[in-house]
C-alpha positions as CSV (number, residue, x, y, z in Angstrom):
1,M,-24.9,-26.0,-25.8
2,A,-22.3,-23.1,-26.6
3,A,-20.9,-21.3,-23.4
4,N,-22.1,-18.2,-22.5
5,P,-19.8,-15.0,-22.8
6,G,-19.1,-14.9,-18.9
7,E,-17.9,-18.4,-18.9
8,R,-15.7,-18.0,-22.2
9,A,-14.3,-14.8,-20.5
10,R,-14.0,-16.7,-17.1
11,R,-11.8,-19.5,-19.0
12,R,-9.7,-17.1,-20.7
13,L,-8.3,-15.7,-17.5
14,S,-4.8,-17.6,-16.4
15,T,-4.4,-18.0,-12.7
16,G,-2.3,-15.2,-12.4
17,E,-4.8,-12.8,-14.2
18,R,-7.8,-14.6,-12.1
19,R,-6.1,-13.9,-9.0
20,E,-4.8,-10.2,-9.9
21,Q,-8.6,-9.9,-10.7
22,L,-9.8,-10.8,-7.4
23,L,-7.3,-8.8,-5.4
24,S,-8.5,-5.9,-7.4
25,V,-12.2,-6.5,-6.7
26,G,-11.5,-6.8,-3.2
27,A,-9.2,-4.0,-2.6
28,R,-12.1,-1.8,-3.9
29,L,-14.5,-3.5,-1.4
30,F,-12.0,-3.1,1.3
31,S,-11.4,0.6,0.8
32,E,-14.8,1.4,0.7
33,S,-15.8,-0.5,3.5
34,P,-14.4,-1.7,7.1
35,Y,-13.2,-5.3,7.1
36,D,-16.4,-6.8,8.8
37,E,-18.5,-5.2,6.3
38,V,-17.2,-7.2,3.2
39,W,-18.5,-10.5,2.1
40,I,-16.9,-12.8,0.2
41,E,-20.1,-13.2,-1.8
42,Q,-19.8,-9.5,-2.9
43,V,-16.4,-10.4,-4.1
44,A,-17.0,-13.6,-6.0
45,E,-20.3,-11.7,-7.6
46,I,-18.6,-8.5,-8.9
47,A,-15.7,-10.8,-10.2
48,G,-17.9,-13.3,-11.9
49,V,-16.8,-16.5,-10.5
50,S,-18.1,-18.7,-7.8
51,R,-17.5,-18.5,-4.2
52,G,-16.0,-22.1,-4.4
53,L,-13.4,-20.9,-7.1
54,L,-12.7,-17.9,-4.6
55,Y,-12.0,-19.9,-2.0
56,H,-9.9,-22.4,-3.9
57,Y,-7.6,-19.0,-4.0
58,F,-8.0,-17.8,-0.8
59,P,-9.0,-20.4,2.1
60,T,-10.7,-17.6,4.1
61,K,-11.5,-14.0,4.3
62,R,-8.7,-13.3,6.7
63,D,-6.5,-14.9,3.7
64,F,-7.9,-12.8,1.2
65,F,-7.7,-9.4,3.1
66,A,-4.2,-10.3,3.7
67,A,-3.3,-11.0,0.4
68,V,-4.6,-7.6,-0.6
69,V,-2.5,-5.9,1.8
70,E,0.7,-7.7,1.1
71,R,0.1,-6.9,-2.8
72,E,-0.2,-3.1,-2.0
73,S,2.9,-3.2,0.6
74,E,5.0,-5.0,-2.1
75,R,3.9,-2.2,-4.8
76,M,4.7,0.4,-2.4
77,L,7.8,-1.2,-1.4
78,R,9.0,-1.7,-5.3
79,M,8.0,1.9,-6.1
80,T,9.9,3.6,-3.1
81,A,12.9,1.6,-3.6
82,A,16.6,3.3,-3.1
83,V,18.8,4.1,-5.9
84,P,22.2,2.9,-4.5
85,G,24.6,5.7,-4.8
86,V,22.2,8.3,-4.9
87,P,22.0,10.5,-2.0
88,V,18.7,10.6,0.0
89,R,18.0,14.4,-0.5
90,E,18.5,14.1,-4.4
91,Q,16.3,10.7,-4.4
92,L,13.5,12.3,-2.1
93,T,11.7,14.4,-4.5
94,A,11.5,11.5,-7.2
95,G,10.6,9.1,-4.7
96,L,7.6,11.0,-3.5
97,D,6.7,12.0,-7.0
98,T,6.5,8.2,-8.0
99,Y,5.1,7.2,-4.6
100,L,2.0,10.0,-5.1
101,E,1.5,9.1,-8.3
102,Y,1.3,5.6,-6.9
103,V,-1.4,6.7,-4.3
104,R,-3.5,8.5,-6.8
105,A,-3.4,5.6,-9.6
106,H,-3.8,2.9,-7.0
107,A,-6.5,4.9,-4.8
108,H,-8.9,1.9,-3.9
109,G,-5.7,-0.4,-3.0
110,Y,-3.9,2.3,-0.9
111,R,-7.1,2.8,1.2
112,A,-7.6,-0.8,2.0
113,F,-3.9,-1.3,2.9
114,H,-4.4,1.4,5.6
115,R,-7.9,0.0,6.6
116,A,-6.1,-3.0,7.8
117,D,-4.8,-1.3,10.8
118,A,-8.8,-1.0,11.8
119,A,-9.7,-4.6,11.1
120,G,-10.5,-6.6,14.4
121,D,-8.8,-9.5,13.0
122,Q,-5.3,-9.5,15.1
123,A,-3.7,-11.8,12.1
124,V,-4.8,-8.9,9.7
125,R,-3.5,-6.2,11.9
126,R,0.1,-8.3,12.0
127,V,0.3,-8.4,8.5
128,Y,-0.3,-4.6,8.0
129,Q,2.2,-4.0,10.8
130,R,4.7,-6.3,9.1
131,A,4.3,-4.1,5.9
132,L,4.9,-0.7,7.6
133,A,7.8,-2.4,9.2
134,A,9.3,-3.1,5.7
135,Q,8.7,0.4,4.7
136,E,10.6,1.7,7.9
137,R,13.5,-0.5,7.4
138,Q,13.6,0.6,3.9
139,I,14.1,4.2,4.7
140,L,16.4,3.6,7.4
141,A,18.6,1.9,5.0
142,A,18.6,4.3,2.4
143,L,19.5,6.8,5.2
144,A,22.3,4.3,6.4
145,A,23.8,4.2,3.1
146,D,24.0,7.8,2.8
147,P,27.7,9.7,3.3
148,E,25.3,12.3,5.3
149,F,23.8,10.3,7.6
150,G,26.0,7.1,8.0
151,P,25.5,3.4,9.0
152,L,24.7,4.3,12.7
153,F,22.3,7.3,12.3
154,G,19.6,4.6,11.4
155,E,20.4,2.7,14.6
156,R,19.5,5.8,17.2
157,A,16.2,5.3,18.8
158,E,15.0,8.5,18.2
159,V,15.7,8.4,14.4
160,R,13.4,5.3,14.2
161,L,10.6,6.7,15.8
162,A,11.1,9.8,13.7
163,V,10.3,8.0,10.3
164,R,7.7,5.8,12.4
165,G,6.2,9.2,12.7
166,W,7.0,10.1,9.5
167,L,5.1,7.1,7.7
168,A,2.0,8.1,9.7
169,F,2.0,11.3,8.7
170,T,2.3,10.7,5.0
171,T,-0.1,8.2,5.1
172,A,-2.3,10.9,6.8
173,V,-1.6,13.5,4.3
174,C,-2.1,11.0,1.3
175,L,-5.4,9.7,2.8
176,E,-6.8,13.2,3.1
177,W,-5.6,14.6,-0.3
178,L,-7.5,11.5,-2.0
179,R,-10.6,12.7,-0.6
180,G,-10.1,15.4,-3.6
181,S,-11.9,18.7,-1.7
182,D,-12.1,21.8,-3.4
183,D,-9.2,22.9,-1.7
184,A,-7.1,20.0,-2.1
185,P,-3.1,20.9,-2.9
186,S,-1.5,19.8,-6.2
187,R,0.7,16.7,-5.9
188,E,3.8,19.0,-6.0
189,R,2.7,20.8,-3.1
190,V,2.0,17.3,-1.2
191,R,5.3,15.9,-2.5
192,E,7.3,19.4,-1.0
193,L,5.3,19.1,2.3
194,C,6.1,15.2,2.8
195,A,9.8,15.8,1.7
196,R,9.9,19.0,4.1
197,A,8.6,16.8,7.0
198,L,10.9,14.2,6.4
199,L,14.3,16.1,6.1
200,G,13.0,17.7,9.1
201,V,12.4,15.1,11.3
202,V,16.0,13.5,10.5
203,A,17.8,16.4,10.6
204,R,20.8,16.4,13.1
């Protein structure tokens, strides 16, 4: 008997493509519902795979959610990587533009990433906290490489605290912006708001 279309479609996906498909489905579900309310069976059904196949890629629900969070973290870090030799002030507008475009294009993944902090599973929360720490280090490294600020600047406790606070501020702004209310500001206005906030907290 000939295989049905769904079976043929499943066979056409490579291992990497299947994993990406599952993570995309997970990002959507985790962005819409709390961690405890998402079931592996839902993911498998939407992706058109067996539960066993999903567990082949991700042994537990915790592993699956952690992979969703890590995937979004890696994307954000790549998108916002500093350009060596270019002053922070010059990079900020372009970097935020790229970041906000990512937020809009990958809204489900972005929401899922930030839902991780509210997950009851401590292992999942640690994955999220490591991801935020990586973002913080990336910003501090860019400041340290800029002659305007210098290598000792990022070592100051108040600067680290300010950058951490700015990340929380930017997250809150972006999540609210994604709600798309009638009076939501444009991407340009959100970019300017976030840029002014960072420059304000790191100003000497």
